N, C-alpha and C positions, 0 to 999 in steps of 0.2 A: 347338240352334243353338250353334255355336261361338263361344266367349268368349276375349278377350285378358285374361290373368290374370298377375298378379306375386304370387309367394309371396316374402315377406321372412322370411328365417331358414331356414340350411341345415343345421340339426340334425337328428335323425332323423324328428322328426314332420313338420316342415317339408318335408323331402325325399321323404318317402313321400306326403304328401298332393299335392306337386306332381307326383310321378310318376304318381299315381292321375288326376289331372285330365288330364294329357297323354293318357292311355290312354283316357278318356272323351271325346276328340276335341277338348280345348281348345288354345289356343296359351299355353303358360305359360314364363314366365321366373322362374328361382329366383335370388333375390339372397343373397348373403354378402358379409359385410364383408372377408372374407379372398380374395384374388386367388388365391392357391395353392389353394384348395378349388374355386373356379369352374373353373380350369383343369383339375383333375383330373376334376371332372364332365363337361366339355365333350370331354376328349380320353379317358377311360378309361370313362366312364359308371358311376363309382363314387364312393362316399363313405365311404371306409374307417373314417374316426375314429369316425363314428355307425353305420354299417351296413355291417359288415365284408364280408359275403357276398351283398350285395344288387347286382343289376346294373340300372342305370337305363335307361329308355326312351331311345333315342338322340336323340329328338325333343325332349328336354328341354333347354332353353337355360338355362346358368347365367352370372352375371356378377357383378362386385364394383362395378359402375357403377350406382347407385341411378336415375340419370336414364335410363339406358338400359332398365333393369327396368321404369320406370313409363310408358314412352312409349306414349300411346294406349291404356292399359288401362281395361278396363271394370269389372275386380273386383281389390282389392288384399286379400291374405290375410295377417294378421300372425301369425307363428308365433314370437315374440320372447321370450326371457325376460322376466318381469315387470319387472324392475328396469331394462330398456333399452328398454321399450315407448314411454315418452314421448318419450325422444330420438331414437328412429327415427321416429316421427309427426312430430314436429318438422321432421326432414329431408324427409319425404314432402311436408309442406305447401310447402316451398321449391321443390320440383319441380312440384307441382300449380298453384302460382300462375302457371306458365308454361303451362299446359294449359286446354283448354277442357272437359276430361272432368270428369264428377262420377261417381266409379267407386263401388259398392258396397265397403264396408270389412267386412272380416270378420276375427275373431281366433279362434285356436284354441288360446290359451295359458291356463294353469290356475293364478291365484294373485291376490293383492291387491298393489297397489303398496305398496312399503316407505314407512314415514314418513306418508303420507297414508291409508294403508289402504284407497284407492279400487278399486273394481271396475274392470276393464280396458276396458270399453266407456265408463265415465265418462272414464276418462283419454283415450281416442281421441277422444270427443265434445269434450272441453275443447281438444284440439289441433288437431283438424283441422275447420275451420269449416264449418257445414252448408252453405254456398255452393258448397264443394268436394266434396262427396261426397253420395251417396245415403244410406240406411239403413245403420246399423251392426247386423251380425249376429253371434252368438257361436255357434261351433261346437264341440259339447262332447260327452261321453259315454265309455263305458268302451272304451278303444282304447289299445293298445300298437302302436307303429310296427311292430315287428318282426312281429307279427300281421298287420296290414293289409299289409306287404309280401310276406307268404306268400299273400295271398288268403284270409286266414282271415274268415269271416262277422261283420261288424261292424255295430252300429247306434248311431247318435249322433242328437243333437238340433240343429236350427239354430232359435236363439231370437232374437227382435227385436219391437220394437214395432210394426213394420211387417211385417205377415204376408205381403204380396205379396213382400218382399225375401226374407225367410225360405225362402219357396217357390221362389224363384230359385236360392237357394243350394242348397236341396234337390235341384233337378234338376241342378245343377252336378256334384254328387258321386255321385249313385245309379248303382249298377250292379250287377251279378249277386252282389256279395260285400259291398257297401258300402250300406247302406240309412239313410237320414237321415228323421227325423221333425222336424214343426215345432213351435214353442211360443212364447208371447207372453211368458213369465215369465221375462225376462232377468235380474232379481234373483237368482230361485231357482237359474237354470242355473249362473250365474257364482259363486254362494255355494256351491253344492254341489261344484262343479269344483274350488274353491280349497280349502275346508275338508276334503275327503276327503283330501288329502295329509298333514294333521296326523295323522289317525288312522292312515293307512298306516305312518307313522313308528311309531306305537305297536304296531301289527301285527307289522312286523318285529322291534322289540324283544323282544315275547313270543316270537317263534320263535328269536330268539338265545338267549334265557333257558332255552328248552327247554319252554315250555308247549304244550298240545295244542289239538286243534279247539275244545273246549268253551270254552276261555278266548278264543280268537280270535273265535268266534262272538259272544261276551258284549261284547267290545270294539267289534265291528262294529255291532250292534245298538244298543248305548248310544252309541255314536260318533255314529250317524246321528240319533239322538234330540236330540244337541247341535247338530249341524250344522242340524237343522231348526229347533230354538228359535231360534238365532240368524239364521238366514235369515228366518225369519218376522217378527222384531224388525224387521227392514230392509224389510219389504214383500213378502217371497216367498209364493207360494201354497204351501201345505203340502203338496199333492199331487205337486207337482215333485219332492219328495225321495224319493219312491218310485218315480220314472221313472229314464230312462237317466244323467240327469247327477247322480242323486242315489245311490241304492242300487246302480244299475248300475256307476257309475265306482267307487264305494266298493269293491265287491265285486273288481274287477279289480286295483284298485290296492293292496288289502290282501291279496292271495293270489299275487302274481306275482312272480317274480324279475326280471322285466323293469321292474319299478317301482323308479325310483332312491329314492323315498322309503322304500319297504319295505326295500331293500337298505340304506340308510343306518340305518334303525331296527335291523336285524338286526346290523350291526356294533357298534352301542351297546350292544345286548343281549350281545353278546359281550365287551363290556369295552373298545371302542375309545374314545378321546376324540373329541368332536364335530370337533375341529380336524383329528384324523388321518382321520376319515371323510370330511369334506367334500375335504381334499387328494387322498384316493384315488380319490375318486369320477369327478373329471374333468369332470363336467357339474354344472349348476346342479341343487340339491335344493330345490324350491319350498317344500316343507313346512316347511322350518326357518324362513324368514322369516314364512310364513303362519302359523306357530304363534305367534309374537309379536303378529302382526296380530290374530288370532282372540282371544287372550288380553285384549289392551288392547280390542277392541271389546266382548267380553263384560263387561268391567268397567264401560264406558261404557253400556252398555245394561242392566246389571245381570241378565245372563242366565246362569243356572247352567250352567256347563260344566267339571265335575270332571275329565274325561278330558283335555280340552285344557289345564287347569290343570296336572295331573300331568306331561304332556310339556313344557309351558313351564318347569316347575321343572327339569326333567332338562336340557334345552337350553340354558338361561338362567341358571341358579342352581346347575349342577353337583350337584343332589341326586342321591341314590342311586335307581336305578329300583326296587329291590326294596323300599325304604321307601315311595315313592310309590304302589306297587301295595297294599301293606298299608294306607296310608291310604284308597285307594278302598274297599277291600273292608270297612274298620270303620267307614264313614259310617253314620249312622242309616238305618232302613229308610224307604222311601217307597212310594207308588203307582207303578206301572210308567208310567202314562201321565199323571201329573202334570206 
């Protein structure tokens, strides 16, 4: 059944998801805060800044007018950088107050709010009153926008405490190359999605330093153990972390040049300063802020996260990467599953 959907955020992932939904037969409006970007999408069916060679479906509507994007919508998909999610949600509420609609809210971003360290479903629940919405659903998993744009086979998870809403989102996105599973462990899905970006920075740094496959495998495996420990401390189900939003997302983010977090780490490993890396990237590197959040949450919960701590030292205390690696390797021996 066709749904009227607003996609908020015209970066690479938001644009590709909006385009996919159009191809699935839905009426989709893509909102951007930049009028020139909306004009480009509407007149040229391109979004060159984020997807240089991708031609968009001509049925996709783009606008810089939030009220127009949200008119009579049944579903709102947030694909907004973490640090802007709360601000945009407040603007959405202003529009929804004039409407009788109670849309399903989806978010497909991966990070924790800066300062508060809250998961994004919590942020959205705080800002969008229950009377103005149906359930909140998290869409997450191993997915690069460039691969989805090319029709590469992709599997994600739709997570919500409301299973019926997750199943609705599942049906919105499913097609012959995009498969969605459902999950009720919202905490685990969001924590896995956010924390894997921290490990991806480390994986990129190892590549930049010239380390091989053994090292990367060790980092990813022990990194997953850290992600699981912190997630479980906040109520996540352990098995979630061996699913798509856990190990699946970790693999794709730690091994691909499409990953901004991996590319940032790679440049750090090659000797670039963090300031220069972030300036050159041109897009948000969510893992940098998430590293600080994860480090502080681990301290609060007394969860052992040595890899995350090492990455924090490099990013926020200007410690030498080589010295941090040596410190990690010289720690006292322990049981693997302890």
